C-alpha positions in Angstrom: -24.1 15.8 -38.8 -27.6 16.5 -40.2 -28.1 19.2 -37.5 -24.8 21.0 -38.4 -24.8 23.8 -40.9 -22.4 23.7 -43.8 -19.7 25.9 -42.2 -19.7 23.9 -38.9 -19.4 20.7 -41.0 -16.4 22.1 -42.9 -14.7 23.2 -39.6 -15.3 19.9 -37.8 -14.3 17.7 -40.8 -11.1 19.7 -41.2 -10.2 19.3 -37.5 -11.1 15.6 -37.6 -9.0 15.0 -40.7 -6.0 16.9 -39.1 -6.0 14.9 -35.9 -6.7 11.7 -37.7 -3.7 12.4 -39.8 -1.6 13.2 -36.7 -2.6 10.0 -34.9 -2.2 7.9 -38.0 1.4 9.2 -38.4 2.2 8.4 -34.8 0.8 4.9 -35.2 2.8 4.4 -38.4 6.0 5.8 -36.8 5.6 3.4 -33.8 5.0 0.5 -36.1 8.0 1.4 -38.2 10.1 1.7 -35.0 8.8 -1.7 -33.9 9.7 -3.3 -37.2 13.2 -1.8 -37.0 13.7 -3.2 -33.5 12.5 -6.7 -34.6 14.9 -6.5 -37.6 17.8 -5.5 -35.3 17.0 -8.4 -33.0 16.6 -10.9 -35.9 20.0 -9.9 -37.3 21.6 -10.7 -33.9 19.7 -14.0 -33.7 21.0 -15.0 -37.1 24.6 -14.6 -35.9 24.0 -16.6 -32.8 22.3 -19.4 -34.8 25.4 -19.4 -37.0 27.6 -19.9 -33.9 25.4 -22.8 -32.9 25.7 -24.4 -36.4 29.5 -24.1 -36.2 29.5 -25.8 -32.8 27.3 -28.7 -34.0 29.5 -29.2 -37.0 32.7 -29.2 -35.0 31.2 -31.7 -32.5 30.0 -33.9 -35.3 33.5 -34.0 -36.8 35.1 -34.8 -33.5 32.5 -37.4 -32.6 33.2 -39.3 -35.8 36.9 -39.2 -35.4 37.5 -39.6 -31.7 41.1 -40.4 -30.8 42.2 -41.1 -27.3 45.6 -39.8 -28.2 44.3 -36.5 -29.3 46.6 -33.6 -28.2 43.9 -31.2 -27.2 45.0 -28.5 -24.8 43.2 -25.4 -23.3 43.8 -22.5 -21.0 42.3 -22.2 -17.5 40.4 -19.2 -16.2 42.0 -20.0 -12.8 45.6 -19.9 -14.1 48.1 -17.5 -12.7 48.2 -15.5 -15.9 46.5 -15.1 -19.3 48.0 -16.5 -22.5 50.6 -14.2 -24.1 49.1 -11.3 -26.0 46.7 -10.1 -23.4 45.7 -6.4 -23.6 43.9 -3.9 -21.5 40.4 -3.6 -22.8 38.1 -0.9 -21.7 34.9 -2.1 -23.4 34.4 -4.6 -20.7 34.8 -2.6 -17.5 36.1 -3.6 -15.0 33.2 -4.1 -12.7 32.9 -0.4 -12.0 32.7 0.5 -15.7 34.8 2.9 -17.7 34.9 6.4 -16.1 32.9 5.3 -13.1 34.3 6.3 -9.7 36.8 9.0 -9.1 38.0 9.5 -12.6 39.5 6.0 -12.7 40.1 5.0 -16.3 40.8 1.3 -15.8 39.9 -1.7 -17.9 40.1 -5.5 -17.8 42.9 -7.7 -19.0 41.7 -9.9 -21.8 43.1 -12.0 -24.6 41.0 -11.3 -27.6 42.6 -14.1 -29.6 41.9 -17.0 -27.3 39.2 -18.8 -25.4 39.7 -20.3 -21.9 37.8 -22.7 -19.7 36.3 -23.2 -16.3 34.9 -26.5 -15.0 32.2 -26.8 -12.4 33.4 -28.1 -9.1 34.3 -31.8 -9.4 34.6 -31.8 -13.1 37.2 -34.4 -14.2 40.2 -33.7 -16.5 38.7 -36.3 -18.9 35.6 -34.2 -19.3 37.6 -31.0 -19.6 39.8 -32.5 -22.3 36.8 -33.8 -24.2 35.3 -30.3 -24.3 38.7 -28.9 -25.3 38.8 -31.3 -28.2 35.4 -30.6 -29.8 35.7 -26.8 -29.2 39.1 -26.4 -30.8 38.8 -23.8 -33.5 35.9 -22.0 -31.8 38.1 -19.1 -30.9 38.0 -18.1 -34.5 34.2 -18.4 -34.6 33.8 -16.3 -31.5 36.2 -13.6 -33.0 34.1 -13.5 -36.1 30.9 -13.0 -34.1 32.5 -10.2 -32.1 33.8 -8.4 -35.1 30.4 -8.6 -36.9 28.6 -6.8 -34.1 30.4 -4.3 -31.8 27.9 -4.6 -29.0 28.4 -8.4 -28.5 30.6 -8.7 -25.4 31.1 -12.1 -23.8 30.5 -15.1 -26.1 30.5 -18.5 -24.6 29.5 -22.2 -24.6 28.3 -24.1 -21.6 28.6 -27.9 -22.0 26.1 -30.4 -20.7 28.7 -31.8 -18.4 29.4 -28.5 -16.7 32.3 -26.8 -18.6 32.3 -23.1 -19.5 34.3 -22.0 -22.7 34.5 -18.2 -22.8 35.6 -15.6 -25.3 37.6 -13.4 -24.9 39.9 -15.2 -22.4 39.9 -13.6 -19.0 40.9 -14.3 -15.4 38.2 -15.5 -13.1 38.4 -13.5 -9.8 39.4 -15.4 -6.7 37.2 -15.1 -3.6 38.3 -14.2 -0.1 39.3 -17.8 0.6 41.4 -18.0 -2.6 38.7 -20.1 -4.4 38.3 -19.7 -8.1 34.9 -20.3 -9.6 34.1 -22.9 -7.0 30.4 -22.1 -6.9 29.9 -21.5 -10.6 28.2 -24.1 -12.8 27.0 -23.0 -16.2 24.2 -25.6 -16.1 22.5 -23.8 -13.2 22.7 -20.3 -14.7 19.4 -18.8 -16.1 20.8 -18.4 -19.6 21.5 -22.2 -19.8 18.4 -23.5 -18.0 16.1 -21.3 -20.1 17.7 -22.2 -23.4 17.9 -25.9 -22.6 14.4 -26.4 -21.2 12.3 -23.5 -22.5 9.6 -21.6 -20.6 8.0 -23.5 -17.7 5.9 -23.1 -14.5 7.6 -24.1 -11.3 5.7 -24.7 -8.0 7.8 -25.6 -4.9 6.1 -27.4 -2.0 8.6 -27.4 0.8 8.4 -29.0 4.3 9.0 -26.8 7.3 7.9 -29.2 10.0 9.9 -29.4 13.3 12.1 -32.2 12.1 13.5 -29.9 9.4 15.3 -28.1 12.2 17.6 -31.1 12.7 21.0 -31.3 11.1 20.6 -28.0 9.3 18.0 -29.4 6.9 16.0 -26.2 6.8 19.1 -24.3 5.7 19.8 -27.0 3.1 16.2 -26.7 1.8 16.5 -22.9 1.6 19.8 -23.1 -0.2 18.3 -25.6 -2.7 15.3 -23.3 -3.3 17.5 -20.3 -3.9 19.5 -22.3 -6.5 16.3 -23.3 -8.3 15.1 -19.7 -8.2 18.4 -18.4 -9.5 18.1 -20.6 -12.6 14.8 -19.1 -13.5 14.1 -16.1 -15.8 11.4 -13.9 -17.2 10.0 -16.6 -19.4 9.0 -18.7 -16.3 6.3 -18.5 -13.7 6.9 -19.5 -10.1 5.0 -20.1 -6.8 5.8 -21.7 -3.5 4.0 -23.4 -0.6 5.6 -24.2 2.8 3.8 -26.6 5.1 3.8 -28.0 8.6 0.5 -28.5 10.5 -2.8 -27.7 8.7 -2.9 -24.2 10.3 0.8 -23.6 9.4 0.6 -23.8 5.6 1.8 -20.6 4.0 2.0 -19.5 0.4 4.3 -16.9 -1.2 1.5 -15.5 -3.3 -2.1 -16.6 -3.9 -1.2 -17.0 -7.6 2.0 -18.0 -9.5 4.0 -15.0 -10.5 6.2 -14.2 -13.5 9.7 -15.0 -12.5 11.2 -11.6 -13.1 14.1 -10.3 -11.0 11.8 -8.6 -8.4 9.8 -11.8 -8.0 12.8 -13.9 -7.6 14.4 -11.7 -5.0 11.2 -11.5 -3.0 10.8 -15.3 -3.2 14.4 -15.9 -2.0 13.7 -13.6 0.9 10.5 -15.4 1.7 12.3 -18.8 1.8 15.1 -17.3 4.0 12.5 -16.4 6.6 11.1 -19.9 7.0 11.5 -21.5 10.4 11.1 -25.2 11.2 8.2 -26.1 13.6 5.0 -28.2 13.7 3.8 -31.4 12.1 3.5 -32.6 8.5 0.1 -32.0 6.7 1.3 -33.2 3.3 -2.1 -33.7 1.6 -3.4 -30.3 2.7 -0.2 -28.7 1.3 -0.8 -30.3 -2.1 -4.5 -29.2 -2.0 -3.2 -25.6 -1.4 -0.6 -26.0 -4.2 -3.2 -27.1 -6.8 -5.5 -24.2 -5.7 -2.6 -21.9 -6.6 -2.3 -23.4 -10.1 -6.1 -23.3 -10.6 -6.4 -19.7 -9.5 -3.6 -18.4 -11.7 -5.3 -17.1 -14.9 -2.1 -16.9 -17.0 1.0 -19.2 -17.0 3.8 -19.8 -19.4 1.7 -22.1 -21.6 4.3 -24.8 -21.2 4.9 -27.7 -18.7 4.6 -27.3 -15.0 7.3 -28.7 -12.6 5.9 -29.6 -9.2 8.9 -29.9 -6.8 8.1 -31.5 -3.5 10.6 -31.8 -0.6 10.0 -33.4 2.8 12.1 -35.0 5.5 9.5 -37.2 7.2 6.4 -39.2 6.7 3.0 -37.5 6.3 0.7 -37.2 9.3 -2.1 -39.6 9.9 -5.0 -39.0 7.4 -2.6 -36.8 5.3 -1.7 -39.4 2.6 -1.3 -37.2 -0.5 -1.1 -39.9 -3.2 -4.7 -39.8 -4.5 -4.8 -36.0 -4.4 -1.6 -35.7 -6.5 -2.2 -38.6 -8.9 -5.8 -37.4 -9.7 -4.7 -33.8 -10.3 -1.9 -34.8 -12.7 -4.2 -37.2 -14.6 -6.5 -34.3 -15.3 -3.5 -31.9 -15.9 -1.0 -34.0 -17.9 1.3 -31.0 -18.4 2.2 -31.2 -14.7 5.4 -33.2 -13.9 6.0 -34.4 -10.3 9.5 -34.3 -8.8 9.6 -35.8 -5.4 12.6 -35.4 -3.0 13.0 -36.8 0.5 15.8 -35.7 2.8 17.6 -37.5 5.6 17.0 -40.5 7.7 13.8 -39.2 9.2 11.8 -40.6 6.2 11.0 -44.3 6.7 11.1 -46.8 3.9 7.3 -46.6 3.8 7.4 -42.9 3.3 10.0 -43.2 0.6 7.9 -45.8 -1.2 4.9 -43.5 -1.1 6.6 -40.7 -2.8 8.2 -43.0 -5.3 4.8 -44.5 -6.2 3.5 -41.0 -6.9 6.4 -40.5 -9.3 5.9 -43.8 -11.0 2.2 -43.4 -11.6 2.6 -39.8 -13.0 5.8 -40.3 -15.2 7.7 -38.3 -12.6 11.0 -38.6 -10.8 11.8 -39.5 -7.2 15.1 -39.0 -5.5 16.2 -39.6 -1.9 19.1 -37.4 -0.6 21.1 -38.2 2.5 21.9 -35.6 5.1 25.2 -33.8 4.4 27.1 -31.0 6.2 26.9 -28.6 3.2 23.6 -29.5 1.6 25.4 -29.5 -1.9 23.8 -32.8 -2.8 20.3 -31.5 -2.2 21.0 -28.3 -4.1 22.5 -30.0 -7.1 19.8 -32.8 -7.3 16.9 -30.4 -7.1 18.4 -27.8 -9.4 18.8 -30.3 -12.2 15.0 -30.9 -12.5 15.1 -28.9 -15.8 17.0 -31.7 -17.6 13.6 -33.5 -17.8 12.4 -30.7 -20.1 15.6 -30.7 -22.2 14.8 -34.1 -23.7 13.4 -32.7 -26.9 12.4 -34.5 -30.1 14.9 -35.4 -32.8 14.0 -32.1 -34.4 14.3 -29.8 -31.4 13.1 -26.2 -31.2 15.5 -24.1 -33.1 14.9 -20.6 -31.7 17.1 -18.1 -29.9 15.8 -17.4 -26.4 16.6 -14.1 -24.9 17.2 -13.5 -21.2 16.0 -10.5 -19.3 18.5 -7.9 -18.4 20.7 -9.2 -15.6 24.2 -8.8 -14.1 26.6 -11.1 -15.8 29.2 -13.4 -14.4 31.9 -12.4 -14.8 30.6 -8.9 -14.2 30.7 -6.3 -16.9 29.5 -2.7 -16.8 25.8 -2.6 -16.3 23.2 -5.2 -17.0 23.3 -7.4 -20.1 20.9 -9.6 -22.0 21.9 -13.0 -23.4 20.9 -14.4 -26.7 21.0 -18.2 -26.2 20.3 -21.4 -28.2 20.8 -25.1 -27.4 23.3 -27.2 -29.3 22.4 -30.8 -30.2 24.2 -33.7 -31.7 23.4 -34.1 -35.4 21.7 -37.3 -36.4 18.4 -39.1 -35.8 18.6 -39.5 -32.0 15.2 -39.2 -30.4 15.3 -37.4 -28.1 18.0 -35.2 -29.5 21.2 -35.4 -27.5 21.9 -32.0 -25.8 25.6 -31.0 -26.1 25.2 -27.7 -24.4 24.2 -24.1 -24.9 25.9 -21.2 -26.8 25.2 -17.6 -25.8 26.3 -14.1 -26.5 25.9 -11.1 -24.1 24.9 -7.7 -25.3 24.9 -4.6 -23.0 21.3 -3.8 -22.2 21.9 -0.1 -22.5 23.2 -0.6 -26.0 19.9 -2.3 -27.0 17.9 0.4 -25.3 19.8 3.1 -27.2 19.1 1.3 -30.5 15.5 1.2 -29.6 15.5 5.0 -29.1 14.7 4.7 -25.4 16.8 5.4 -22.3 15.1 4.8 -19.1 13.3 2.0 -17.2 10.4 2.1 -19.6 12.9 1.0 -22.3 13.8 -2.0 -20.2 10.1 -3.0 -19.8 9.5 -2.7 -23.6 12.7 -4.6 -24.4 11.7 -7.3 -21.9 8.3 -7.7 -23.5 9.7 -8.0 -27.0 12.4 -10.5 -26.0 9.9 -12.6 -24.0 7.5 -12.7 -27.0 10.3 -13.9 -29.3 11.3 -16.6 -26.8 8.0 -18.0 -25.8 7.8 -21.2 -27.9 7.5 -24.4 -25.8 10.0 -27.2 -26.2 8.8 -30.3 -28.0 9.3 -33.1 -25.5 9.7 -36.7 -26.6 11.2 -39.6 -24.7 10.5 -43.2 -24.0 9.9 -44.9 -20.7 13.4 -46.3 -20.7 14.9 -42.9 -21.2 12.8 -41.6 -18.3 14.0 -44.6 -16.2 17.6 -43.5 -17.1 16.9 -40.1 -15.5 15.8 -41.8 -12.3 18.3 -42.9 -9.7 19.3 -46.6 -10.0 17.8 -47.5 -6.6 14.5 -45.6 -7.3 13.4 -46.7 -10.7 9.9 -47.9 -11.4 10.8 -51.3 -13.0 9.2 -50.4 -16.3 12.3 -51.1 -18.4 15.1 -53.7 -18.5 18.6 -52.9 -17.3 20.0 -53.4 -20.8 17.6 -50.9 -22.3 18.3 -48.4 -19.6 22.0 -48.6 -20.3 21.3 -48.1 -24.0 19.1 -45.1 -23.2 21.8 -43.6 -20.9 24.4 -43.9 -23.7 22.0 -42.3 -26.1 21.5 -39.3 -23.9 25.0 -38.7 -22.7 27.8 -37.0 -24.6 30.4 -39.6 -25.5 33.8 -39.2 -24.0 36.8 -41.4 -25.1 38.9 -40.1 -22.2 36.8 -41.5 -19.4 38.9 -43.8 -17.2 42.2 -42.5 -18.5 44.6 -40.1 -16.9 44.8 -37.0 -19.0 46.0 -33.4 -18.7 43.9 -30.9 -20.6 45.9 -27.8 -19.7 48.5 -25.9 -21.6 51.7 -25.8 -19.6 51.9 -22.7 -17.5 48.2 -22.0 -17.9 46.7 -24.7 -15.6 44.7 -23.9 -12.5 47.0 -22.3 -9.9 46.7 -20.8 -6.5 50.0 -18.8 -6.9 49.8 -15.0 -6.4 48.7 -13.2 -9.5 50.0 -10.0 -11.0 48.1 -6.9 -10.0 47.0 -6.4 -13.6 44.8 -9.5 -13.2 42.9 -8.1 -10.2 39.4 -7.0 -10.5 40.4 -3.4 -11.4 43.0 -4.9 -13.5 44.7 -2.6 -15.9 45.1 1.1 -16.7 45.9 3.1 -19.7 46.0 6.8 -20.6 43.6 6.3 -23.5 40.6 5.9 -21.2 37.5 4.3 -22.8 38.0 2.2 -25.9 36.7 3.4 -29.2 33.9 0.8 -29.2 32.8 1.7 -25.7 29.3 3.2 -25.6 29.7 6.4 -23.6 26.1 6.3 -22.3 26.6 2.8 -21.0 29.9 3.7 -19.5 28.8 6.7 -17.5 25.2 5.7 -16.7 25.5 2.1 -15.6 28.2 1.5 -13.1 28.2 -1.9 -11.5 29.4 -2.1 -7.9 33.0 -3.1 -7.6 34.3 -6.1 -5.7 33.9 -9.8 -6.0 33.0 -11.9 -9.0 29.4 -12.6 -8.0 27.5 -9.3 -7.7 24.3 -9.6 -5.7 21.6 -8.7 -8.2 18.9 -8.4 -5.5 21.0 -5.9 -3.5 22.1 -4.0 -6.5 18.9 -3.9 -8.4 18.4 -4.3 -12.1 19.0 -0.7 -13.0 21.3 0.4 -10.2 22.5 3.9 -11.2 20.4 4.1 -14.3 19.6 7.7 -15.2 16.1 9.0 -14.9 16.4 11.0 -18.1 13.1 12.2 -19.6 11.9 9.9 -22.4 11.1 12.3 -25.3 9.1 9.7 -27.2 7.1 8.7 -24.2 6.4 12.4 -23.3 5.3 13.2 -26.8 3.0 10.2 -26.8 1.4 11.2 -23.5 1.0 14.8 -24.6 -0.6 13.9 -28.0 -2.7 11.3 -26.2 -4.0 13.9 -23.7 -4.6 16.5 -26.5 -6.5 13.9 -28.5 -8.7 12.9 -25.6 -9.4 16.6 -24.8 -10.4 17.3 -28.4 -12.6 14.3 -28.6 -14.4 15.3 -25.3 -14.8 18.9 -26.4 -15.9 18.0 -29.8 -18.5 15.6 -28.4 -20.0 18.3 -26.1 -20.0 21.0 -28.8 -21.9 18.7 -31.2 -24.2 17.7 -28.4 -24.8 21.4 -27.5 -25.4 22.3 -31.2 -27.9 19.4 -31.6 -29.8 20.5 -28.5 -29.9 24.1 -29.7 -31.4 22.9 -33.0 -33.9 20.8 -31.2 -35.2 23.9 -29.2 -36.3 25.8 -32.4 -40.2 25.5 -32.6 -41.6 23.9 -35.7 -44.9 25.5 -37.1 -48.0 23.4 -36.7 -49.8 22.4 -39.9 -52.4 25.0 -41.0 -55.9 23.9 -42.2 -56.7 25.6 -45.6 -60.4 26.8 -45.1 -62.3 29.6 -46.7 -62.9 32.7 -44.6 -66.2 32.9 -42.8 -68.9 35.1 -44.4 -69.8 38.4 -42.6 -73.1 38.9 -40.9 -76.0 39.4 -43.4 -77.6 42.8 -43.5 -81.4 42.3 -43.9 -81.6 45.4 -45.9 -79.2 44.0 -48.4 -80.5 40.5 -48.4 -84.1 40.5 -47.1 -84.5 36.7 -47.8 -82.9 36.0 -44.5 -84.8 37.6 -41.6 -84.7 36.0 -38.2 -88.1 35.0 -37.1 -88.9 35.3 -33.4 -86.5 35.5 -30.5 -83.4 33.3 -30.4 -83.6 29.9 -28.7 -81.0 30.8 -26.1 -81.3 33.1 -23.2 -77.7 34.1 -22.8 -76.3 36.6 -25.3 -73.2 34.5 -25.8 -74.6 31.0 -26.0 -74.6 28.6 -28.9 -75.5 30.0 -32.3 -78.9 29.1 -33.8 -78.8 26.3 -36.5 -77.9 27.4 -40.0 -80.7 27.3 -42.6 -80.0 24.6 -45.2 -80.1 27.2 -47.9 -77.4 29.4 -46.4 -75.9 31.3 -47.9 -78.5 32.2 -50.5 -77.5 33.7 -53.8 -76.1 37.2 -53.4 -78.3 39.9 -55.0 -77.0 42.0 -57.8 -74.7 44.7 -56.6 -73.3 42.7 -53.6 -69.6 43.1 -53.1 -67.4 40.4 -54.5 -66.3 37.5 -52.2 -62.8 38.6 -52.0 -63.8 41.9 -50.6 -65.2 40.4 -47.5 -63.2 40.8 -44.2 -60.6 38.0 -44.0 -62.0 36.5 -40.8 -65.0 36.4 -38.6 -64.8 38.1 -35.2 -63.6 35.8 -32.4 -65.9 33.3 -31.0 -68.3 34.8 -28.4 -67.6 38.5 -29.4 -70.7 39.8 -31.2 -70.0 42.3 -34.0 -71.1 45.9 -33.3 -74.8 46.3 -33.6 -75.6 42.7 -33.2 -76.0 42.0 -29.5 -76.7 38.3 -28.8 -75.3 37.0 -32.1 -72.6 34.4 -31.5 -70.7 33.5 -34.8 -71.9 33.3 -38.3 
């Protein structure tokens, strides 16, 4: 600034103050908007935590007063009709969304006063009745939640034994074969898995040797891998290695990837393309897997699940035990889950994998061949239960899912706010009862954030992930770990009595086990009878069109594909018909950012130019203060100085003769004053007129 004149300084400082003010205002506005979004999310989390507290209290009351004669009844999602009082509700769709399609103003038949239930395939009536008993009265709690926040849609509870309790009550759609919810298990859904086990890293090491082509094993393995991937979410990181011979080891990606929808879809496709051929280079496969983990700069920060599947013994010189055990000893956050499939694995091969599990506090399971592969899918998908064994004071945070297509489908993607429910008391680890969750339309949150396009989804995802990133606090004994292992593949580190005690401690109690019970309200039990048309997917119609609580932007902008109860998220895509409307806030931010950058660059060059200009102005050299030289002496005026003889130089312009010591002598009277003399002597080498040969006085 010292090179700038006063006016330039004033102009520059004024401009700098102006733009500093503009940028400061933008930063403050963005910070205020961020605080408002966090406050909005925190208010919803508080409501979901309240729902969890209600569920824990109700379970505690039931658990202390269990009665095998309890008259607990519930409604089935697979019944032929809904409980009396169902209405046509437009805030839920149907799957195409209100006003989607050719002017079709249809809705979904719901009962907003009741909850109803769906059990995973194979769930006993005893389990269903137990859940019906300890969730009695939850319909009022769900109604209260829904009335508190308009944008809460489905509210539900998934039990640890595979039962879904949903509000409001609705009819689960039947598939082409007439099945109703046959493939649905809440414990395998991403909202449940993420809430129960927290963020994790998952690395699958899957055998694709030639023997995997027998008996449909490769297809079973692919189906199991897909199920594991479907249970993951944006809080997790995932990678995969498939192996046969040493030259036939392939990886999905050189590093683990964040398990967002695009990654999950690509990984499922990668598994689908696997073909069985070659030998079994097991040790080399693990070396490649550990290289992936070491080469990934960022992971979830929580535990790593190493899932290994093979259907045969390792090749000669490919024993993986030392490689795996040594790695896990130096990386104790890695948990080994070993699975062998079919009769191609010898007892020696099974013992090898089991010994790895026992030496690393892992789990080993052998699965027999089966026509459907359901056993393999179920066993491998339940690996996350290891991470749900939390301390007696478990993590009490709401975890948010990424935006996804819900089951049952609703208009557009939703995000789920979830929190695990534990039995009250001093149990260590805490006993998991299940997970409560509430769905919110993603577009409703985007609108509250002031954003409308895909950028909003990315910002929302980042915020939700940051709020959900806390790792679970794992704590369990060796006996509890033994209880998780199959009875025929335990490590012998705990007595049978202690294992039974540990199993009882971890399992939700059920007084109805071993008894014949009917949990269903008469007339609303599972049924395969034909339903009324109003319970079809596009179920009901009314002249009123959209309900008053329906978000018009969500209704018109996010139309989920019609048909079926299990939309293909990979085919549909996360945003589907999402509008590509211009984002005003983003545009303004970019414009101001560009203007600011231009001003900074221009200002820099102007200042630089001004400084260079100042530097080019010549600075006067210091002047020596000397008296002016005296003029030549006229002999007539001063006869005391008369040159004697010829000069000592031949050339007329050589060096001047030496000065006499007495020079200059006193001036005679009448000489002109000193100040009257000429100001300077003639230039060097130019003799004054009349004095040829004289150099300089």
